[in-house]
C-alpha positions in Angstrom: 13.2 4.2 11.8 10.9 7.1 11.1 7.4 6.1 11.2 6.9 7.7 7.8 9.5 5.1 6.4 7.9 2.1 8.2 4.8 3.1 6.9 6.2 3.5 3.1 7.4 0.0 3.3 3.9 -1.6 4.5 2.6 0.4 1.9 4.7 -1.1 -0.9 4.4 -4.7 0.4 0.3 -3.9 0.4 0.3 -2.3 -3.4 2.6 -5.7 -4.7 0.1 -7.8 -3.3 -2.2 -6.2 -4.6 -1.0 -6.3 -8.3 0.7 -10.0 -8.3 -1.0 -12.2 -5.6 -4.4 -10.0 -5.3 -7.9 -9.3 -6.5 -5.6 -6.9 -9.3 -3.6 -10.0 -10.3 -5.6 -10.8 -13.4 -4.9 -7.1 -15.0 -0.8 -7.1 -13.6 0.1 -3.2 -14.5 -1.1 -3.4 -18.0 -4.0 -1.2 -17.8 -4.4 2.5 -15.8 -7.3 1.3 -13.8 -5.2 -1.1 -12.6 -2.3 1.0 -11.6 -5.0 3.3 -9.8 -5.9 0.7 -7.7 -2.0 -0.1 -7.1 -1.4 3.5 -6.0 -4.9 3.5 -3.9 -4.1 0.1 -2.2 -0.5 2.1 -1.1 -2.2 5.1 0.0 -4.9 3.6 2.4 -2.1 0.9 3.9 0.3 4.1 4.2 -2.8 6.3 6.0 -3.8 3.3 8.4 0.0 2.1 9.4 0.8 5.8 10.0 -2.2 6.4 12.1 -1.9 3.3 14.4 1.8 4.0 14.9 0.7 7.8 15.7 -2.3 6.1 18.3 0.8 3.9 19.7 3.2 6.8 20.3 5.7 5.5 18.0 
């Protein structure tokens, strides 16, 4: 599986966790700030996973 796919899957898991079980659960997806924070959580998780996989030569 390509590195981008793995990073995207992990990013989605983190974003869903943030919205439904993490710090953003009180807001859900009802306001723009919550959606922005979910996208930020996805972007950070994607970037970290991509960099780690790159460092591991995957």
